[in-house]
BALUMDREN-254025 format. One record per residue: residue in three letters; x, y, z of N, C-alpha, C in turn. Coordinates in steps of 0.1 Angstrom, whole numbers, padded with zeros to 4 digits, always signed. Atoms other than C-alpha are relative to their C-alpha. Layout:
AlaXYZXYZXYZ/...
This chain:
Met+0002-0016+0000+1131+0831+0712+0010+0014-0006/Lys-0003-0013+0004+1137+0863+0699-0002+0011+0012/Ser-0003-0012-0006+1146+0895+0721-0001+0012-0006/Leu-0007-0015+0005+1144+0934+0717+0002+0005+0010/Ile-0002-0008-0008+1158+0961+0740-0005+0011-0003/Val+0004-0013+0004+1144+0992+0740-0001+0011+0012/Pro-0001-0006-0009+1147+1027+0761-0016+0001+0006/Ala+0015-0004-0006+1112+1031+0783-0005+0012+0000/Glu+0010-0011+0005+1095+1053+0764-0007-0001-0009/Glu+0011+0004+0003+1064+1055+0751+0000+0002-0017/Glu+0001+0000+0014+1073+1063+0712+0003-0016+0002/Lys-0009+0012+0006+1087+1027+0713-0007-0013+0001/Leu+0009+0006+0000+1054+1011+0714-0004-0008-0013/Asn-0001+0004+0010+1051+1007+0680+0011-0009-0006/Glu-0007+0007+0005+1082+0991+0673+0002-0009+0007/Ile+0003+0010-0007+1076+0968+0701-0014-0011-0008/Met+0013+0009+0007+1040+0958+0685+0006-0008-0014/Asp-0003+0004+0012+1058+0953+0650+0009-0014+0003/Phe-0013+0007-0004+1087+0932+0671-0016-0015+0006/Val+0006+0012-0005+1057+0909+0683-0005-0006-0012/Met+0005+0004+0015+1040+0908+0649+0005-0009-0010/Glu-0010+0006+0006+1071+0897+0635+0000-0014+0008/Thr+0004+0018-0005+1070+0867+0657-0010-0010-0001/Ile+0008+0010+0004+1040+0852+0652-0005-0004-0014/Glu-0006-0003+0009+1043+0860+0621-0006-0019-0009/Gly+0006+0015+0003+1023+0823+0601-0008-0006+0011/His+0008+0010-0011+1005+0820+0632-0012+0009+0003/Glu+0010-0013-0003+0979+0850+0627-0012-0002+0008/Pro+0011+0002-0010+0952+0854+0657-0009+0007-0005/Asp+0009-0002+0002+0917+0861+0650-0001+0015+0006/Asp-0002-0017-0006+0910+0901+0654-0003+0000+0017/Glu+0004+0002-0012+0895+0892+0686+0019+0000+0007/Thr-0012+0002-0005+0930+0879+0700+0007+0009-0002/Ser-0014-0009+0001+0950+0904+0684-0002+0015+0007/Met+0004-0011-0011+0931+0932+0701+0002-0003+0013/Gln-0004+0002-0012+0937+0916+0731+0015-0003+0003/Leu-0018+0002-0003+0976+0910+0730+0002+0015-0001/Glu-0007-0012+0002+0978+0944+0718-0005+0010+0013/Leu+0002-0005-0018+0958+0960+0753+0011-0001+0006/Ala-0009+0008-0013+0979+0936+0771+0013+0010-0001/Ile-0014-0002+0002+1012+0945+0756-0003+0017+0001/Glu+0002-0013-0002+1003+0986+0757-0002+0002+0014/Glu+0003-0004-0013+0990+0985+0790+0019-0005+0009/Ile-0015+0006-0006+1021+0965+0802+0012+0010+0003/Phe-0013-0009+0004+1047+0988+0784-0003+0014+0004/Val+0007-0018-0008+1029+1021+0794+0005+0001+0014/Asn+0001+0002-0017+1031+1010+0831+0016+0000+0002/Ile-0016+0000-0002+1068+1005+0828+0008+0015-0003/Val-0006-0012+0004+1076+1035+0812-0006+0012+0012/Ser+0004-0013-0011+1053+1058+0839+0004-0002+0013/Tyr-0006+0001-0015+1067+1042+0869+0011-0010+0003/Ala-0015+0008-0003+1096+1015+0867+0005+0011+0005/Tyr-0014-0014+0002+1122+1047+0865-0003+0009+0005/Ser+0004-0012-0005+1102+1075+0872+0011+0007+0012/Pro-0002-0005+0007+1116+1100+0874+0016+0003-0013/Lys-0013+0001+0006+1147+1089+0856-0006-0010-0014/Thr+0004+0006+0007+1146+1065+0826+0008-0010-0001/Gly-0010+0013+0001+1158+1028+0817-0004-0009-0013/Asp+0005+0010+0007+1158+1001+0795-0009-0009+0004/Val+0012+0004-0004+1128+0977+0787+0006-0014-0009/Glu-0003+0011+0010+1136+0943+0773-0011-0015-0001/Ile+0012+0007-0003+1109+0925+0760+0004-0017-0010/Cys-0002+0015+0006+1111+0885+0747-0012-0007-0004/Ala+0009+0007+0004+1088+0867+0724+0002-0011-0006/Glu+0001+0016+0004+1084+0831+0717-0013-0004-0002/Met+0012+0007+0003+1058+0813+0699+0002-0016+0000/Thr+0003+0013-0005+1048+0773+0710-0009-0003-0013/Glu+0006+0005+0012+1036+0753+0681-0012-0012+0002/Asp+0013+0008-0002+1011+0726+0700-0004+0002+0013/Pro+0011-0006+0011+0991+0741+0709+0007+0015+0000/Pro-0010-0013+0006+1000+0778+0689-0001+0009+0014/Glu-0001-0008-0012+1012+0798+0721+0006+0013-0005/Leu-0008-0006+0003+1026+0832+0722+0005+0006+0011/Val-0001-0002-0012+1046+0841+0755+0009+0014-0008/Ile-0009-0010-0001+1057+0873+0760+0008+0000+0013/Thr-0006-0006-0015+1082+0885+0791+0006+0015-0007/Phe-0004-0011+0001+1090+0921+0797+0011+0000+0014/Ala-0014+0005-0009+1123+0926+0819+0005+0017+0000/Asp-0008-0017-0001+1132+0962+0831+0004-0002+0017/Ser-0008-0002-0007+1155+0971+0858-0003+0015+0013/Gly+0004-0009-0005+1132+0994+0878-0004+0000+0013/Val+0005+0004-0013+1112+0999+0911-0003-0015-0001/Pro+0009+0019-0001+1102+0961+0920-0009+0003+0006/Phe+0016+0003-0004+1068+0958+0920-0007-0011-0006/Asn+0008+0013+0009+1046+0926+0915-0011+0008+0001/Pro+0014-0004+0005+1014+0940+0900-0013-0012+0005/Leu+0014+0009-0003+0994+0904+0909-0001+0002+0014/Glu+0007-0009-0015+0995+0918+0943-0004+0006+0008/Lys+0010-0009-0002+0974+0942+0940-0013-0008+0002/Glu+0015+0007-0001+0939+0937+0951-0008-0004-0014/Glu+0006+0003+0010+0914+0925+0929-0009+0015-0002/Ala+0010-0011-0007+0896+0954+0918-0012-0001-0003/Asp+0012-0001-0006+0865+0965+0925-0007+0006-0017/Thr+0007+0000+0014+0847+0962+0891-0017+0004+0000/Ser+0012-0004+0003+0811+0975+0904-0004+0009-0006/Pro+0003-0012+0009+0790+0999+0882+0005+0012+0009/Glu-0002-0014-0007+0793+1022+0912+0018+0006-0001/Ala-0013-0001-0001+0836+1018+0914+0003+0001-0009/Leu-0003-0007+0015+0837+1021+0880-0002+0015-0003/Glu+0005-0014+0002+0818+1054+0878+0013+0012+0006/Glu-0011-0009-0009+0845+1069+0907+0013-0003-0004/Arg-0017+0004+0008+0880+1051+0891+0001+0008-0009/Glu-0006-0012+0008+0904+1073+0876+0012-0013+0001/Gly-0009+0011+0008+0924+1040+0856+0003-0008+0011/Gly-0001+0013-0008+0938+1010+0879-0005-0009-0003/Leu+0008+0013+0006+0922+0985+0858+0006-0008-0012/Gly-0012+0005+0008+0953+0979+0840+0003-0016+0004/Ile-0008+0014-0006+0965+0947+0859-0013-0012-0001/Tyr+0011+0010+0000+0927+0934+0864+0000-0005-0017/Met+0007+0002+0012+0918+0937+0825+0018-0010-0008/Ile-0009+0012+0008+0952+0915+0815+0000-0011+0005/Arg+0005+0014-0005+0945+0892+0836-0014-0007-0006/Gln+0015+0006+0006+0911+0885+0822+0004+0000-0015/Leu-0003+0003+0012+0927+0888+0787+0011-0008-0005/Met-0012+0013+0004+0959+0866+0790-0004-0017+0003/Asp+0005+0014-0003+0954+0828+0796+0013+0002+0009/Glu-0013+0003-0017+0988+0830+0823+0006+0013-0001/Val-0008-0010-0001+1004+0862+0838+0005-0008+0012/Ala-0009-0002-0011+1030+0860+0859+0014+0010+0003/Tyr-0005-0012-0002+1055+0877+0877+0012-0005+0010/Ile-0012+0003-0009+1090+0873+0895+0010+0012-0001/His-0014-0005-0002+1121+0897+0908+0010-0006+0002/Glu-0010+0008+0001+1152+0884+0900+0013+0006-0004/Asp-0013-0010+0004+1189+0898+0899-0003+0014-0003/Gly+0006-0016-0004+1172+0932+0906-0007+0004-0012/Lys+0007-0005+0010+1148+0929+0875-0015-0004+0003/Asn+0013+0000-0001+1112+0930+0874-0001-0008-0015/Ile+0000+0006+0013+1102+0902+0849-0016-0004+0001/Leu+0014-0005+0003+1064+0902+0837+0001-0011-0010/Arg+0009+0011+0007+1049+0868+0816-0011+0002-0005/Ile+0017-0004+0004+1020+0870+0797-0001-0015-0010/Arg+0000+0008+0015+1009+0839+0775-0015+0003-0004/Lys+0013+0001+0006+0980+0837+0750+0000-0009-0010/Arg+0002+0015+0008+0968+0807+0731-0008+0009-0013/Leu+0008-0008+0016+0962+0821+0692-0007-0011-0004/Thr+0006+0013+0010+0936+0805+0673-0007+0009-0010/
């Protein structure tokens, strides 16, 4: 398993994406799967930057690992910010009426739809969010 520690700053998103792409080298997913991974990674990291440490800042550890059979990417995000389990949020109302009125708040819903698994624990003072995606 490879890991990367970066400050919780939006400018670090490209570094995280590069790190993940290095991890999956040799297992290049199709365009749809790549887009899904990028959206999930961006949503998770931007939420950590925006809410975990606000108004202060801190670090985020990203661990990435490939499994071979089946080929899956597992990414873990860990921060020491305010404890928050995104999986405890109510399911988003995705009716057309609700979507028209809504400003944001669909990130967790989207991640759950795009990834094969999303899990959260709070351990040793850290928020730990793990996503898993089969690469096709």
